Rosetta silent file (secondary structure, phi, psi, omega in degrees, C-alpha in Angstrom):
SEQUENCE: XXXXXXXXXXXXXXXXXXXXXXXXXXXXXXXXXXXXXXXXXXXXXXXXXXXXXXXXXXXXXXXXXXXXXXXXXXXXXXXXXXXXXXXXXXXXXXXXXXXXXXXXXXXXXXXXXXXXXXXXXXXXXXXXXXXXXXXXXXXXXXXXXXXXXXXXXXXXXXXXXXXXXXXXXXXXXXXXXXXXXXXXXXXXXXXXXXXXXXXXXXXXXXXXXXXXXXXXXXXXXXXXXXXXXXXXXXXXXXXXXXXXXXXXXXXXXXXXXXXXXXXXXXXXXXXXXXXXXXXXXXXXXXXXXXXXXXXXXXXXXXXXXXXXXXXXX
SCORE:     score description
SCORE:     0.000 S_00000001
   1 L     0.000  142.839 -177.387  161.176    9.564  116.980 S_00000001
   2 E   -91.454  131.049  174.475  161.043    8.072  120.471 S_00000001
   3 E   -81.986  -32.487  178.878  163.048    9.630  123.296 S_00000001
   4 E  -133.516  134.685  174.981  162.228    6.684  125.594 S_00000001
   5 E  -129.423  122.668  177.392  161.426    3.080  124.740 S_00000001
   6 E  -124.058  122.969 -176.458  160.510    0.636  127.532 S_00000001
   7 E  -131.774  110.686  176.108  159.732   -2.957  126.568 S_00000001
   8 E    56.989   45.985  179.749  158.790   -5.618  129.140 S_00000001
   9 E   -68.617  133.003 -179.925  160.713   -3.971  131.982 S_00000001
  10 E  -136.442  138.317  176.386  161.097   -6.172  135.059 S_00000001
  11 E  -154.702  129.382  178.725  162.639   -5.573  138.473 S_00000001
  12 E  -126.808  153.222  171.622  162.294   -7.466  141.742 S_00000001
  13 E  -117.809   96.377 -174.031  163.640   -7.061  145.252 S_00000001
  14 L    64.844 -126.629 -179.847  163.854  -10.576  146.561 S_00000001
  15 L   -84.929   -2.887 -177.568  160.342  -12.020  146.362 S_00000001
  16 E   -91.810  120.241  176.210  158.797   -8.574  145.809 S_00000001
  17 E   -88.967  105.747 -178.986  158.057   -7.708  142.185 S_00000001
  18 E   -78.775  -39.846  179.901  158.396   -3.941  141.946 S_00000001
  19 E  -137.410  130.783 -175.300  157.965   -3.777  138.167 S_00000001
  20 E  -138.947   98.845  174.738  156.560   -6.581  136.020 S_00000001
  21 E    75.795   33.264  179.113  156.257   -6.298  132.241 S_00000001
  22 E   -76.801  131.092  177.097  156.063   -2.499  131.943 S_00000001
  23 E  -139.756  134.937  174.149  156.108   -1.221  128.354 S_00000001
  24 E  -170.612  166.449  174.132  155.628    2.275  126.928 S_00000001
  25 E  -130.629  154.528  175.171  157.233    4.873  124.653 S_00000001
  26 E  -126.938  121.677  179.965  157.737    8.628  124.969 S_00000001
  27 E   -77.067  149.916  177.583  158.033   10.669  121.791 S_00000001
  28 L   -59.833  136.320  177.872  160.634   13.416  121.500 S_00000001
  29 L    86.163   -5.238 -179.917  159.272   16.804  122.539 S_00000001
  30 L   -88.959  159.457  168.783  156.337   15.353  124.502 S_00000001
  31 E  -112.127  120.367 -176.825  155.526   15.765  128.195 S_00000001
  32 E  -119.771  131.403  176.688  154.441   12.451  129.726 S_00000001
  33 E  -100.217  127.915  176.049  153.118   12.009  133.279 S_00000001
  34 E  -102.397  111.066 -174.856  153.865    8.754  135.067 S_00000001
  35 E  -112.393  153.253  176.300  151.165    8.304  137.710 S_00000001
  36 L   164.701  152.581  179.333  150.595    5.715  140.396 S_00000001
  37 L   -71.338  168.111  175.463  150.161    5.319  144.152 S_00000001
  38 L   -57.169  134.686  179.455  153.096    4.697  146.493 S_00000001
  39 L    88.671    0.869 -175.656  154.461    1.225  145.940 S_00000001
  40 L   -77.945  -22.622  179.519  153.114    0.978  142.371 S_00000001
  41 L   117.972    0.115 -174.928  156.565    0.816  140.726 S_00000001
  42 H   -72.580  -35.149  177.514  156.975    4.275  139.290 S_00000001
  43 H   -64.720  -43.990  177.373  160.025    5.213  141.385 S_00000001
  44 H   -59.944  -45.051  179.478  161.783    1.996  140.363 S_00000001
  45 H   -59.730  -47.305  179.456  160.889    2.622  136.732 S_00000001
  46 H   -61.542  -43.064 -177.790  162.231    6.160  136.808 S_00000001
  47 H   -67.819  -28.890  174.164  165.473    5.202  138.491 S_00000001
  48 H   -70.169  -43.419  179.198  166.116    2.525  135.864 S_00000001
  49 H   -63.597  -35.101 -177.945  165.461    5.080  133.104 S_00000001
  50 L   -80.112   -8.237  179.505  167.796    7.570  134.802 S_00000001
  51 L    85.702   11.097  179.820  170.557    4.971  134.989 S_00000001
  52 L   -85.140  -21.624 -169.200  170.629    4.809  138.783 S_00000001
  53 L  -136.066  137.209  177.454  169.265    1.289  139.090 S_00000001
  54 L   -80.551  158.738  178.858  169.863   -1.964  137.201 S_00000001
  55 L  -111.290  162.717  176.733  166.982   -4.012  135.811 S_00000001
  56 L   -91.221  -25.679 -179.413  166.301   -7.733  135.850 S_00000001
  57 E  -171.966  169.684 -179.612  164.947   -7.913  132.310 S_00000001
  58 E    99.989  169.896 -178.667  163.423   -6.077  129.396 S_00000001
  59 E  -112.681  135.373  179.702  164.743   -3.580  126.847 S_00000001
  60 E  -130.805  133.296  168.417  165.333    0.098  127.617 S_00000001
  61 E  -133.491  127.190  175.664  166.434    2.911  125.340 S_00000001
  62 E  -125.203  116.947 -173.937  166.717    6.511  126.561 S_00000001
  63 L    54.355   38.748  176.004  167.859    8.970  123.913 S_00000001
  64 L    79.937    7.472 -175.542  168.871    5.949  121.848 S_00000001
  65 E  -130.818  145.416  171.852  171.096    4.433  124.559 S_00000001
  66 L   -75.342  117.113 -179.262  170.683    1.693  127.150 S_00000001
  67 H   -55.500  -26.780  179.642  171.094    3.575  130.483 S_00000001
  68 H   -67.122  -19.999  179.912  172.936    0.564  131.912 S_00000001
  69 H  -121.649   24.206 -174.601  175.757    1.220  129.444 S_00000001
  70 L   -75.074  150.228  177.173  175.517    4.999  129.232 S_00000001
  71 L  -109.065 -173.208 -177.178  178.572    7.268  129.120 S_00000001
  72 H   -63.658  -37.730 -179.165  179.195   10.838  130.194 S_00000001
  73 H   -61.002  -41.127  177.418  177.903   12.277  126.937 S_00000001
  74 H   -61.834  -45.490 -176.131  174.551   10.541  127.468 S_00000001
  75 H   -64.974  -30.430  178.897  174.329   11.827  131.035 S_00000001
  76 L   -69.482  -15.422  177.809  174.964   15.369  129.859 S_00000001
  77 L   -93.370   -0.354 -177.555  171.749   15.139  127.826 S_00000001
  78 E  -111.267  134.945  172.031  169.658   14.204  130.857 S_00000001
  79 E  -116.220  138.985 -175.927  168.262   16.574  133.469 S_00000001
  80 E  -131.393  125.271  172.769  166.858   15.229  136.742 S_00000001
  81 E  -112.307  101.880  179.801  164.818   17.121  139.309 S_00000001
  82 L   -80.618  174.378 -179.816  164.561   14.936  142.414 S_00000001
  83 L   -70.863  -14.490  174.687  162.222   15.592  145.334 S_00000001
  84 L  -162.940  129.698 -176.966  165.209   17.122  147.099 S_00000001
  85 L  -110.919  131.388 -179.543  168.653   18.030  145.802 S_00000001
  86 L   -81.315  111.641  177.434  171.726   18.108  148.023 S_00000001
  87 L  -130.982  160.657  179.379  173.564   21.397  147.426 S_00000001
  88 L   -66.086  117.846 -175.637  176.018   23.415  149.493 S_00000001
  89 L   -69.495  -14.665 -175.887  173.790   25.558  151.741 S_00000001
  90 L   -97.881   -2.546  172.591  176.370   28.333  152.008 S_00000001
  91 L   -83.770  155.852  174.169  176.661   28.993  148.274 S_00000001
  92 E   -80.645  168.828  177.208  174.402   31.538  146.627 S_00000001
  93 H   -56.278  -47.261 -178.142  171.837   30.581  144.036 S_00000001
  94 H   -63.911  -42.335 -179.177  174.048   31.959  141.269 S_00000001
  95 H   -66.272  -40.200  178.218  177.153   30.186  142.575 S_00000001
  96 H   -59.593  -46.426 -177.937  175.289   26.877  142.876 S_00000001
  97 H   -74.284  -33.566  179.088  174.074   26.983  139.292 S_00000001
  98 H   -64.193  -42.035 -179.592  177.397   28.285  137.904 S_00000001
  99 H   -64.852  -40.967  179.809  179.222   25.366  139.488 S_00000001
 100 H   -68.160  -40.188 -177.931  176.733   22.882  138.080 S_00000001
 101 H   -61.149  -27.717 -178.902  176.781   24.459  134.609 S_00000001
 102 L   -63.626  -16.530 -178.769  180.533   23.837  134.391 S_00000001
 103 L   -85.272   -4.522 -173.344  179.849   20.101  134.048 S_00000001
 104 L  -116.606  146.977 -178.408  177.941   20.560  130.757 S_00000001
 105 L   -75.162  -27.870 -175.779  179.202   21.368  127.254 S_00000001
 106 L  -140.305   62.805 -175.640  176.303   23.643  126.314 S_00000001
 107 L   -72.154  162.608  171.092  174.600   24.925  129.469 S_00000001
 108 L   -72.234  157.864  173.677  171.897   27.549  129.609 S_00000001
 109 L   -64.129  135.264 -174.449  172.862   31.040  130.641 S_00000001
 110 H   -60.235  -45.701 -179.424  172.764   31.278  134.427 S_00000001
 111 H   -63.209  -35.266  177.502  170.721   34.499  134.503 S_00000001
 112 H   -63.114  -44.693 -179.515  168.236   32.995  132.059 S_00000001
 113 H   -64.686  -43.285 -178.408  167.744   29.928  134.280 S_00000001
 114 H   -60.505  -41.929  179.343  167.367   32.047  137.404 S_00000001
 115 H   -71.363  -36.932  179.917  164.660   34.122  135.773 S_00000001
 116 H   -58.674  -37.530 -177.568  162.917   31.063  134.314 S_00000001
 117 L   -95.101    5.672  174.106  162.408   29.571  137.795 S_00000001
 118 L    75.536   32.063  179.904  161.414   32.865  139.378 S_00000001
 119 L  -113.639   22.729 -176.124  164.484   33.379  141.585 S_00000001
 120 H   -55.509  -39.228 -178.489  165.658   36.683  140.085 S_00000001
 121 H   -79.645   -9.029 -178.632  165.419   38.516  143.398 S_00000001
 122 H  -113.475   15.967 -174.445  167.234   35.693  145.193 S_00000001
 123 L   -57.923  -33.968 -177.557  170.151   35.226  142.754 S_00000001
 124 L  -107.788   14.566  175.874  172.708   36.309  145.353 S_00000001
 125 L   -86.524  146.842  176.597  171.000   34.825  148.392 S_00000001
 126 E   -72.197  149.525 -175.965  172.556   31.822  150.112 S_00000001
 127 H   -59.094  -37.534 -177.212  170.707   28.545  149.691 S_00000001
 128 H   -73.754   -3.041  176.120  170.115   28.176  153.418 S_00000001
 129 H  -100.608   -1.786 -178.707  168.221   31.491  153.402 S_00000001
 130 L   -81.723  148.481  172.359  165.684   30.355  150.815 S_00000001
 131 L   -71.348  169.732  179.642  162.158   29.353  151.759 S_00000001
 132 H   -57.779  -44.267 -179.945  160.974   25.806  151.085 S_00000001
 133 H   -66.126  -37.134  178.807  159.237   26.865  147.877 S_00000001
 134 H   -68.799  -37.300  176.932  162.300   28.807  146.714 S_00000001
 135 H   -65.263  -35.021  177.655  164.558   25.818  147.357 S_00000001
 136 H   -66.699  -35.109  174.799  162.187   23.729  145.252 S_00000001
 137 H   -65.024  -36.847  175.574  162.574   26.256  142.450 S_00000001
 138 H   -63.835  -38.792  176.363  166.314   25.896  142.818 S_00000001
 139 H   -56.751  -42.987  179.104  165.916   22.131  142.441 S_00000001
 140 H   -66.037  -43.405  178.270  164.191   22.758  139.096 S_00000001
 141 H   -60.520  -39.504  179.405  166.918   25.204  138.058 S_00000001
 142 H   -59.777  -35.947 -177.716  169.530   22.625  138.979 S_00000001
 143 H   -78.085  -25.073 -174.794  167.844   20.153  136.608 S_00000001
 144 H  -105.890   -7.624 -174.726  167.567   22.464  133.603 S_00000001
 145 L   -64.197  -26.527  179.909  170.828   24.447  133.758 S_00000001
 146 L   -79.471    0.435  179.083  172.624   21.819  131.655 S_00000001
 147 L    60.827   54.567 -172.927  170.168   22.427  128.784 S_00000001
 148 L   -72.206  153.353  171.756  169.027   18.747  128.723 S_00000001
 149 L   -78.621  -31.511 -178.097  167.284   17.069  125.815 S_00000001
 150 E  -130.879  129.093 -178.197  165.293   14.982  128.313 S_00000001
 151 E  -121.026  126.836  173.920  164.139   16.182  131.728 S_00000001
 152 E   -99.437  124.205 -178.906  162.851   13.991  134.555 S_00000001
 153 E  -118.024  113.546 -179.237  160.682   15.913  137.033 S_00000001
 154 E  -101.279  106.149 -179.385  159.835   14.088  140.270 S_00000001
 155 L    50.833   61.106 -168.854  156.930   15.844  142.004 S_00000001
 156 L   -66.621  -23.892 -175.666  158.105   19.253  140.692 S_00000001
 157 L  -113.383   18.036  176.116  155.584   21.448  142.508 S_00000001
 158 L   -59.299  127.575  179.410  155.422   19.816  145.946 S_00000001
 159 L    85.829   -0.362  178.948  155.269   22.604  148.522 S_00000001
 160 L   -81.668  145.395  169.429  154.453   25.304  145.970 S_00000001
 161 L   -78.315  169.539 -175.252  151.655   27.794  146.608 S_00000001
 162 H   -55.500  -40.373  179.833  149.027   28.129  143.815 S_00000001
 163 H   -65.096  -43.535 -180.000  150.846   31.049  142.183 S_00000001
 164 H   -66.319  -36.439  178.236  154.179   29.281  142.210 S_00000001
 165 H   -62.926  -42.747  179.088  152.585   26.112  140.784 S_00000001
 166 H   -63.589  -37.288  177.024  151.189   28.072  137.855 S_00000001
 167 H   -63.517  -41.034  177.770  154.624   29.580  137.298 S_00000001
 168 H   -64.522  -39.391  176.632  156.156   26.096  137.269 S_00000001
 169 H   -59.872  -41.550  178.852  153.562   24.947  134.779 S_00000001
 170 H   -64.437  -37.585  178.059  154.473   27.825  132.500 S_00000001
 171 H   -62.162  -44.075  177.993  158.131   26.860  132.834 S_00000001
 172 H   -61.674  -41.893  178.229  157.365   23.296  131.733 S_00000001
 173 H   -63.068  -40.409  178.538  155.398   24.652  128.780 S_00000001
 174 H   -64.048  -41.939  178.891  158.294   26.930  127.859 S_00000001
 175 H   -64.684  -40.267  175.735  160.750   24.040  127.972 S_00000001
 176 H   -61.160  -39.634  178.305  158.504   21.942  125.754 S_00000001
 177 H   -61.916  -25.106  178.431  158.357   24.843  123.361 S_00000001
 178 L   -90.261    2.724  175.893  162.143   24.668  123.134 S_00000001
 179 L    95.570    6.068  179.393  161.962   20.958  122.243 S_00000001
 180 L   -74.020  132.596  172.995  162.739   19.431  125.644 S_00000001
 181 E   -85.803  136.295 -173.522  161.211   16.027  126.292 S_00000001
 182 E  -130.422  132.524  171.681  159.754   15.838  129.799 S_00000001
 183 E  -124.232  122.859 -174.955  158.742   12.930  131.998 S_00000001
 184 E  -128.436  154.419  168.180  157.165   13.857  135.304 S_00000001
 185 E  -114.156  145.403  179.077  155.565   12.276  138.312 S_00000001
 186 L  -160.066  152.705  172.804  152.890   14.078  140.272 S_00000001
 187 L  -104.462    3.509  177.417  150.056   13.400  142.694 S_00000001
 188 L   -97.044  113.022 -177.456  148.171   16.465  141.436 S_00000001
 189 H   -68.635  -32.390  177.499  145.669   15.463  138.765 S_00000001
 190 H   -66.183  -30.885  178.302  145.159   19.064  137.650 S_00000001
 191 H   -69.203  -44.397  176.368  148.900   19.257  137.040 S_00000001
 192 H   -61.833  -42.100  178.419  148.836   16.114  134.881 S_00000001
 193 H   -60.364  -43.399 -175.005  145.793   17.481  133.046 S_00000001
 194 H   -74.690  -32.628 -169.559  147.490   20.830  132.382 S_00000001
 195 H  -106.151  -31.997 -166.585  150.941   19.585  131.354 S_00000001
 196 L   -85.936  136.705  166.986  150.877   16.078  129.948 S_00000001
 197 L   -76.929  -33.510 -177.471  150.442   15.075  126.330 S_00000001
 198 E  -143.862  149.594  179.776  150.123   11.511  127.507 S_00000001
 199 E  -124.461  135.667  174.586  149.563    9.792  130.864 S_00000001
 200 E  -118.117  123.096 -179.658  150.831    6.375  131.951 S_00000001
 201 E  -105.273  123.797  176.963  149.217    4.886  135.072 S_00000001
 202 E  -110.364  133.149  176.600  151.159    2.183  136.930 S_00000001
 203 E  -139.599  129.991  179.005  149.535   -0.017  139.549 S_00000001
 204 L    54.441   37.592  175.264  151.057   -3.027  141.298 S_00000001
 205 L    80.789    7.363 -178.088  154.101   -2.913  139.012 S_00000001
 206 E  -131.501  154.420  173.390  152.151   -2.962  135.747 S_00000001
 207 E   -75.867  118.913 -177.732  150.804   -0.374  133.307 S_00000001
 208 E   -99.760  -17.990  177.512  147.073   -0.303  133.957 S_00000001
 209 E  -166.578  152.917  176.183  146.161    2.461  131.492 S_00000001
 210 E  -149.307  139.813  179.228  147.728    4.866  128.995 S_00000001
 211 E   168.153  179.646  176.142  146.236    7.739  127.039 S_00000001
 212 L   -71.444  161.829  178.484  145.773   11.479  126.761 S_00000001
 213 L   -57.592  -32.062 -176.635  144.383   13.304  129.813 S_00000001
 214 L   -83.918  -20.674 -175.506  141.004   13.608  128.068 S_00000001
 215 L  -112.731   -4.544 -176.005  140.749    9.991  126.885 S_00000001
 216 H   -55.946  131.165  178.398  142.432    8.033  129.673 S_00000001
 217 H    61.690   26.491 -179.764  140.352    5.101  130.817 S_00000001
 218 H    75.099   21.246 -176.390  137.564    5.952  128.371 S_00000001
 219 H   -60.152  -34.832 -176.143  137.013    9.338  129.998 S_00000001
 220 H   -71.837  -20.514 -179.832  136.007   10.968  126.704 S_00000001
 221 H  -112.941    5.423 -178.503  133.189    8.455  126.132 S_00000001
 222 L   -68.348  158.267  177.642  132.087    7.932  129.751 S_00000001
 223 L   -58.770  143.146 -179.378  128.526    8.684  130.824 S_00000001
 224 E   -96.797  141.498  174.052  127.847   12.344  131.538 S_00000001
 225 E   -98.217  119.888  175.305  126.324   13.615  134.783 S_00000001
 226 E  -106.513  129.890 -170.997  123.739   16.339  134.273 S_00000001
 227 E  -139.564  136.971  179.644  122.834   18.200  137.447 S_00000001
 228 E  -164.333  170.314  177.464  120.506   21.107  138.251 S_00000001
 229 E  -122.659  137.171  175.869  117.963   22.338  140.778 S_00000001
 230 L   -92.614  154.028  171.478  114.304   23.074  140.105 S_00000001
 231 L   -56.725  149.436 -174.840  112.334   25.834  141.822 S_00000001
 232 L   -59.057  -26.651 -176.482  110.667   24.529  145.009 S_00000001
 233 L   -80.095   -8.624 -175.279  107.231   24.895  143.423 S_00000001
 234 L  -101.699  126.260  175.695  108.012   22.488  140.549 S_00000001
 235 L   -79.658  128.796 -179.060  107.568   18.746  140.952 S_00000001
 236 H   -57.529  -22.978 -179.587  110.443   16.814  139.322 S_00000001
 237 H   -70.177  -12.440  177.525  107.899   14.438  137.792 S_00000001
 238 H   -77.557  -13.559  179.935  106.877   17.328  135.507 S_00000001
 239 L   -66.669  152.226 -179.444  110.232   17.093  133.740 S_00000001
 240 L   -77.862   -6.455  177.832  110.311   15.479  130.289 S_00000001
 241 L  -131.343  154.967  178.744  113.022   13.034  131.403 S_00000001
 242 L   -76.786  136.333 -178.174  113.354   10.850  134.473 S_00000001
 243 L  -131.522  159.909  167.969  115.688   12.200  137.137 S_00000001
 244 E  -103.648  162.838  179.968  117.112   11.231  140.511 S_00000001
 245 E  -121.381  124.542  179.152  117.283   13.592  143.483 S_00000001
 246 L   -85.156  179.514 -174.588  120.455   13.879  145.564 S_00000001
 247 L   -69.616  -12.873  177.886  120.590   14.692  149.274 S_00000001
 248 L   -98.497    3.879  177.541  120.942   18.406  148.501 S_00000001
 249 L    88.688    9.053  177.695  117.802   18.501  146.394 S_00000001
 250 L   -84.055  140.513  173.010  119.557   18.582  143.030 S_00000001
 251 E   -79.920  139.416 -178.671  118.131   16.679  140.097 S_00000001
 252 E  -133.094  139.488  175.685  120.662   14.268  138.540 S_00000001
 253 E  -135.004  127.321  173.424  120.735   12.376  135.259 S_00000001
 254 E  -107.820  121.792 -172.036  123.505   10.013  134.191 S_00000001
 255 E  -152.368  150.843  170.679  123.458    9.414  130.445 S_00000001
 256 L   -98.416   -4.680  179.080  125.555    8.601  127.393 S_00000001
 257 L  -106.325   53.864 -167.344  122.969   10.379  125.222 S_00000001
 258 H   -66.142  -36.986 -177.985  123.871   13.790  126.631 S_00000001
 259 H   -64.283  -45.936 -178.686  123.150   15.982  123.576 S_00000001
 260 H   -64.762  -43.991 -177.911  119.567   14.701  123.228 S_00000001
 261 H   -64.930  -43.682 -179.946  118.910   14.862  126.986 S_00000001
 262 H   -65.557  -40.075  177.799  120.270   18.390  127.318 S_00000001
 263 H   -62.543  -43.086  178.456  118.289   19.544  124.290 S_00000001
 264 H   -62.329  -44.635 -178.169  115.100   18.038  125.742 S_00000001
 265 H   -65.876  -49.068 -175.868  115.698   19.643  129.150 S_00000001
 266 H   -69.463  -34.140  177.243  116.603   23.120  127.909 S_00000001
 267 H   -64.289  -42.356  176.890  113.748   23.172  125.362 S_00000001
 268 H   -62.748  -41.305 -179.571  111.295   22.285  128.160 S_00000001
 269 H   -61.948  -44.461 -179.593  112.849   24.950  130.402 S_00000001
 270 H   -68.650  -41.169 -177.663  112.466   27.665  127.747 S_00000001
 271 H   -63.563  -38.832 -175.553  108.976   26.614  126.754 S_00000001
 272 H  -102.531    3.183 -179.481  107.650   26.705  130.336 S_00000001
 273 L    53.377   42.220  177.535  109.900   29.529  131.609 S_00000001
 274 L  -112.837  118.018 -177.280  111.138   27.284  134.377 S_00000001
 275 L   -73.202  148.094  172.120  114.831   27.746  135.213 S_00000001
 276 L  -104.981   85.816 -169.547  117.237   24.863  135.605 S_00000001
 277 E   -65.575  133.287  176.407  119.278   26.446  138.366 S_00000001
 278 E    66.611   28.138 -177.223  123.013   25.645  138.448 S_00000001
 279 E   -59.145  122.483  174.399  122.808   23.448  135.342 S_00000001
 280 E  -137.408  149.852  176.662  126.083   21.606  134.770 S_00000001
 281 E  -133.727  115.304 -174.190  127.039   18.648  132.598 S_00000001
 282 E  -133.457  147.542  170.205  130.282   16.874  133.416 S_00000001
 283 L   -95.606  169.617  177.786  132.109   13.703  132.585 S_00000001
 284 L   -55.400  138.834  178.594  134.279   11.939  135.200 S_00000001
 285 L   -72.074  166.868  175.479  137.305   14.019  136.183 S_00000001
 286 H   -59.020  -36.774  179.193  140.846   12.781  135.627 S_00000001
 287 H   -66.982  -38.877  175.893  141.011   12.119  139.350 S_00000001
 288 H   -58.651  -48.033 -179.039  137.834   10.013  139.192 S_00000001
 289 H   -63.886  -44.329  179.926  139.334    7.933  136.397 S_00000001
 290 H   -58.522  -46.801 -178.488  142.680    7.621  138.154 S_00000001
 291 H   -65.308  -36.419  178.736  141.090    6.371  141.384 S_00000001
 292 H   -69.265  -30.131 -179.017  138.972    3.852  139.492 S_00000001
 293 H   -74.700  -45.997 -174.233  142.077    2.555  137.691 S_00000001
 294 H   -89.709  -21.237  179.020  144.384    2.086  140.656 S_00000001
 295 L    84.021  131.356 -179.185  141.730    1.227  143.256 S_00000001
 296 H   -59.967  -27.990 -177.829  141.364    3.026  146.569 S_00000001
 297 H   -65.800  -23.737  178.831  142.940    0.063  148.357 S_00000001
 298 H   -78.700  -14.069 -174.814  146.291    0.856  146.695 S_00000001
 299 L   -91.821  -13.226 -174.848  146.277    4.393  148.083 S_00000001
 300 L  -112.947  119.810  169.218  146.016    3.513  151.751 S_00000001
 301 L    75.235   18.847  179.873  148.795    2.070  153.821 S_00000001
 302 L  -106.045  133.906 -177.192  151.112    0.808  151.109 S_00000001
 303 L   -79.268  161.030  172.660  154.833    1.418  151.385 S_00000001
 304 L   -63.724  161.439  176.700  157.128    2.669  148.674 S_00000001
 305 L   -61.044  140.520  177.741  159.022    0.123  146.640 S_00000001
 306 L   -66.816  140.426  179.308  162.050   -1.153  148.545 S_00000001
 307 L  -127.543  128.678  179.806  165.337    0.296  147.361 S_00000001
 308 L   -57.950  151.696  178.995  168.725   -1.178  148.203 S_00000001
 309 L   -58.340  137.003  176.337  171.025    0.838  150.425 S_00000001
 310 L    92.285   -8.661  177.755  173.156    3.294  148.470 S_00000001
 311 L   -87.314  127.489 -179.978  170.797    3.671  145.521 S_00000001
 312 L   -62.655  142.511  175.414  169.808    7.348  145.039 S_00000001
 313 L   -86.775    0.000    0.000  166.104    8.098  145.457 S_00000001
């Protein structure tokens, strides 16, 4: 069953088309990453899905309801973690979450939420005494305390140190294990790789690619780069396959016949007792694929989509 259905979504701001013909689905219980450079249309798309922004055309269903006509019951099933949440700075962490939990019919236990986001030692600290990373954890707690069926995470680990990021990833995995559907945005490709069942890439207001982290943009079938260094005494022309030499002296082979080439190389290496130092074989990373899809020109100097005054970001 689909938690989100988007069909031919369109939204413009005057002559500027922020979203044009976007279509995708999100299955219940999945974690989907919505990726794209600033100005690509992902913020507009998310705000329409969250019910904050009206659309010009297309069909939308979120948990079986059109967000434009959603009621309080629907909103109680949605959790939203924005890039910054406005909370009373003089309340404690526990007080902040307790007050928020009162708006929901079946909230999570406050102590459970506090432990889930790693704020156990700060439960009774005032919000204005938290570090930036701790406040970001509180943002996440704020989004999950209502026990939502669907959770929107907007750049959930911005400002986190590596340890905190790993903790946040575990939290997302735990929520998925409990059946929560998650849609997140991130600029960290390793985060998308680690968390997402499916990735949707938006560029210039359109979906430019969709797939699993391993298959996006043909990543699973792309040519493999084989790289190694020969001892200084060995001439690369002695190799059984033709190679290129990079500026650091490494031999490089780009091939789609990687099993045969690797077998040929390693057999030669063993037969002649010549090491292939630092041998690695890699396909394009998710970041490589992402950059090729959206184009480097979209990443430099482009503004966010315009949003009318009074519309929450």
